[in-house]
C-alpha angles and dihedrals in degrees: 000000000000092000090050091051092049092049091050091050092048091049091049092048091048091051090049092051092048091049092049091047091050090054096048091094090066090070116071119220086227094061140270094290098050115125104167103061117185091010084082087076091070113095135171087253091057091047091055091049091048091050089057088066090072106101107146104025091233113151131205125199107219095188124090128222112260126218134164086265095057106119114242141172107281131291093018118116139171132217129173123192124190117206138176103216117215094353103100112126094005133099089230144292120309129347090303090059096232114192131184145176126226129190133221121201121208100178151125108246096224095078129109118350107002147170117224110215125211092260093060105085134016146162116266091335094312117117139185115328092010095293109161120218094234090056101049112017118097130166089236094053142309114288089211135022092029118168089245089070093065108104121223109288107227111155146107115307124206123198118204109198103211093168090061090046092055092038094235140110093232122026112228119258114258093035108137123209109214135156098297095048094045094048093044093053094044090051093047090051094044095238132131122213109228140183111280095026129133108223120202128185123215113207104152089241094125090064088073093071109109091009104060109000092164093059091041091057098039098067144326145201113259156128116331128214094258090047091051092053090047095052094045089052086058090058099241118172099218141357124209145167143185088260133092098246106019093222127089118272129230086046120245091242140005089283114110120227091342092158089057088053093050093049105037107026103029102035108016090237114153125232125222115196133192095015113177100231100156098102093044090051092049090052092043089238095171097160129026146143108283117206127184132163108174127202107275100224103169110242093007122153099204139006136215105236146184106198118191127225114202124193 
């Protein structure tokens, strides 16, 4: 009877410890009011070090052009309308006949090259730093974790050329990048992943757009669960790829978008999707100055972006 009681107590204690451990991610290391997560790793000292990587002045646009035909995660869509306000039937405004065009966007934000903010994906309606959906989500904009809170990202960027590693132009869908693959590529390229970095994978997947949109949307190579935990343990600010979801698809298990949960909700690590890495890979630009200032839509979840790599 006594042994049974002890075993029951041990089991109960173990369950309590496991439950507490499982909930640890809801408390940010930067305090209960933190809303920027891994962006806290960026410091003026790191910016200065990253700026010293610029040797040639060559710049690379990492964003892709977006059209209504750009494939996107359903039901996302994009529409652009050009208008000439107040100018119909007239030669122009004023005696100098000034004319102008304006544009109207009717779009989902998560199309093309994009930044996933910390309010994008959670675990059972709980998001970064323990923020519960009912407390901060509003149809007119998030009350916390809005995309406007993300500070300018100016830091060291690291490109991991997975296509070169697998000796192919386009890495096969379902190929997961975990600790071994990440460390092997970094070693082969002679780069070290450090705290405060932005890490971007080149897979060649983006080259499928316009050629095989069905394959592009059906799956992708990408970051695995173990790889996500490894990179967050390094203290990186953001992780990206030339794919539409960053993480490997089909998923490694029955869990859905688990890598997104590990990065955004549990560690406050940002996600960069559909990064145009082809030119950087061709030039073997494995480390560079990464610069991003996203649109500051108050309460936004994501942002269309065009980050710049400078070497």
